[in-house]
C-alpha positions, 0 to 999 in steps of 0.5 A: 286323783286316788284320795279317800272319799272324805279327802275328795269331799272335803276338797269338793266342799272347798271348791263349792265355797270358792265358787259361791255356793252356799251349803244348805245341809251336809252329812260328812259321814256320808260324804253328802253335801247339798248347796245353793246358788241363786245367781245360778239358778240352783236350789238343791243340789246334791253332791254325793261323793261315792267311792268311784264316782261323784254323783250330782243331783237336783230335784226339778220337780214333780210330774203331774198325776194324769197319765196324759200329761206325763206323757207329754211332760216326759216327751218335752223332758226328753227334747230338753236333754238334747240342749243339755252339755252335761247331765239328763233329766231322769225320773226316780223309781216311782216315776212321780219326781224329775231329777237333773242327774249327772256323775264324774269318775273320781279318778278323773275329777277336777274343779273345772269338770264339777263347774262345767257340769253345775254350769250346764244345770244353770245353763238348762235352767236359764232356758227352760226354767220357765217351761219347767215351772210350767210342766212340772208341779 
């Protein structure tokens, strides 16, 4: 795929709408779109079209403030990462927020690959959503 970032951004938006996502917000000048789909248990998934990669991330929650609880939560998140086909949980730089994160190279981007990545997020929510709600604030 050799289109410019704006063309790829528009293509991804079309794919998301075809898949039934609701666009919550978008920043076309930055090629960023924020989407949700209640049926897939996805709320606030951000897709960011950079020059060479598509970045997808969703805030999962905040880590507990107590140091002992942080270690326990982080260990559980690492175990949950093993269940993911695409993407992984990651912490922000301040190490107080947990995100689901995945990237796809723009050069190999297909609708099926974007959907597979999003489905992986949906599956992890179905499998571990209740526990994530318990361990993340």
